[in-house]
C-alpha positions, -999 to +999 in steps of 0.1 A: +638-559+008+600-562+007+579-592-001+571-575-034+608-574-043+609-612-038+586-615-067+603-595-092+608-613-125+584-642-115+550-643-132+523-651-107+489-653-120+457-657-100+420-653-101+395-645-074+363-667-072+343-636-068+353-622-101+345-656-118+309-657-105+299-621-110+322-612-139+339-579-145+328-559-175+357-551-199+380-576-183+395-604-204+393-640-192+429-646-190+441-648-154+452-613-140+482-607-119+473-617-083+474-584-064+451-596-034+478-619-021+511-606-034+533-628-014+510-656-001+525-681+024+523-709-002+541-693-031+578-698-020+574-735-018+556-737-051+581-715-070+609-737-058+590-768-071+594-784-037+561-777-018+576-786+016+576-764+047+614-767+052+616-742+023+589-718+037+607-699+067+584-686+094+557-711+087+537-719+119+512-746+125+513-761+090+512-795+074+520-806+038+519-835+017+533-842-019+527-872-043+540-879-077+513-893-101+517-915-132+507-894-163+476-915-171+440-909-165+439-933-135+458-905-116+425-884-114+410-909-091+441-916-071+445-877-066+409-875-053+415-905-030+449-891-016+435-856-010+402-870+007+424-892+032+446-861+040+415-838+046+402-867+070+436-867+087+437-829+090+401-825+103+390-805+072+363-829+058+338-800+056+358-789+025+358-822+009+332-819-019+347-787-032+383-798-029+377-831-046+361-814-075+390-789-079+417-815-075+399-836-102+399-807-126+435-796-119+448-831-125+428-836-156+439-803-170+476-812-164+471-845-181+450-831-209+469-800-218+503-800-203+511-837-207+503-837-245+525-805-250+554-821-228+553-853-250+562-834-281+585-807-268+621-810-259+630-798-224+595-805-211+593-833-184+562-853-183+556-851-145+524-846-125+526-838-088+500-831-065+506-810-033+483-803-003+495-776+022+477-763+053+482-736+076+455-728+100+421-729+083+437-723+048+443-752+025+462-751-007+458-778-033+484-775-062+491-796-092+525-794-110+532-802-146+562-800-168+550-775-192+559-737-188+526-723-204+504-707-179+466-716-180+441-690-190+405-692-181+380-687-210+344-683-211+328-716-207+307-731-237+280-750-217+273-769-250+308-780-254+321-812-241+352-796-225+365-761-216+348-755-182+376-768-159+391-735-147+356-719-145+347-748-120+380-741-102+371-705-099+335-712-086+346-739-060+378-723-046+384-689-028+410-681-055+434-698-078+464-691-098+495-705-115+532-699-106+563-711-127+588-733-108+623-727-108+632-760-123+607-755-151+571-763-154+544-746-132+521-753-102+483-744-107+470-739-072+436-734-056+429-719-021+402-731+003+391-717+036 
């Protein structure tokens, strides 16, 4: 069985930061299927909804952390603080500015969009989880919410008060995407190197 066969039936979206910056003529702004990294090392853990390494066979030289956050806007600062402490512990402080901004955007999006939908929909749990996973020089920051709707990046209106979050995530990470979890909901992840 190939790595690609493992992915059958699972919608994995992603977006390259380079595409975000330069744009691609004729391409819609919704996230395309992630072909550049068809079975990235972090996907099995995120798909299972438990981003821990005991569910990632073959992982070498890795560390991970997972936090559950209260679904209120105080969670954004808490998420930044937890991530920064983890980066210091892992010796990855050089990434701090970019990671801090992206984590803020991902948690804010989960609170603003998914949390509001989950409150009014049967079967949607109102949960926010923050995960940081590291293997070598690669860092994944991922935020889980209980809503199954995958995010779609739109062209930012720089005069609008909101709507630039995923554009910022695209600009400040190497790539990003979303993966539904087996238990429901999704993780939106960002890769840093």
